[in-house]
N, C-alpha and C positions, 0 to 999 in steps of 0.2 A: 504494500500500500504506500509505503514511503517513496519507493521508486516511481510509482505512478504519480504521486503528488508532486514530485520534484522534476518530472520529465519536462524537457523543454518543448518537445513535440507531442502531439496526441498519440497515445499508445493504441494500436489497432487490434492487438491480439494478446491474450494471456493464456499460457499453458500452465495448468495447475495439477498437482497431485491430489487425488481424492482424500488421502489421509495426511493431515498436516498437524504438527503440534501447535497448540496455542489458539487455534481458531478452526471451527469446522468449515467445510467446503461451502456450504450454502450461505453462511454468514459472510465469508470472504467474497463470494460472487456478488452478493447484495451490495457490499461496500464498493467493489470495483465498479458496478453498474451505477451506483450513486455518484461516483466520481467521474465516470465516463460512460454515459448510457449507450454509446455506440460500440463499446469494446466487445470483441468476439472472445468467447471463452471456450477453451478446449480442456477437458478433464482427462487425465491419465490415471489408470488404476490397474493394479494387479488382481483386484478382487473380481470374482465372477458373479454373475447374476445381475439383477436389476439394482442399480445404485440409487436411482431417483425415480419417484413416482411419475413426474412429468418434467424431463430435462429442459424442454423448450420454454416452459413457463418460468424457469429459474434464469433463463438467459444463457443456457449452455448451447453452443453451436455444434459441438462434436464430442464424442467420447472415443478415446484411443486406448485399447487394452495393452497392458504390459505382458510380455516384453514386445517391443516394437523396434524396427530398424530406423536408422536416420532417414532412409529413403521413404519409408511409410510416413514418418512425421513430416518430411519435406513435402510430400505429395498432398497431405492433408492441409498443411499451411498454405500451399499454393492454391489449392482448390477454394479455400476460404477467402484468400486475397482476390482471386479471379472472380469469385461470386460477387464480391463487393464492387469490383470494377464493372461487371456486367450490369448490376442493378443501378450503378451510378450513370452508366452510359445510357440506359433506358430512360432515365428521368431527365436527361438533358434535352 
């Protein structure tokens, strides 16, 4: 949260681990979205099964299971960035 608050440019994407010390994932997502409502959130987890009742309602754009390769992560990030470019181009 400190990094986001001190960022000189708007942060477009946050990749979070599902299990974090000090703050649960849903609270962190809510804080991120309060600071930057347009931020895209990716959750990474080694846990299996359904992690969230309704991920989209929390502002989660994607879930990526562990373990994952750098290629899988890069593909996911690029798809989210390109998704944003397409929606921006459509509104112009």
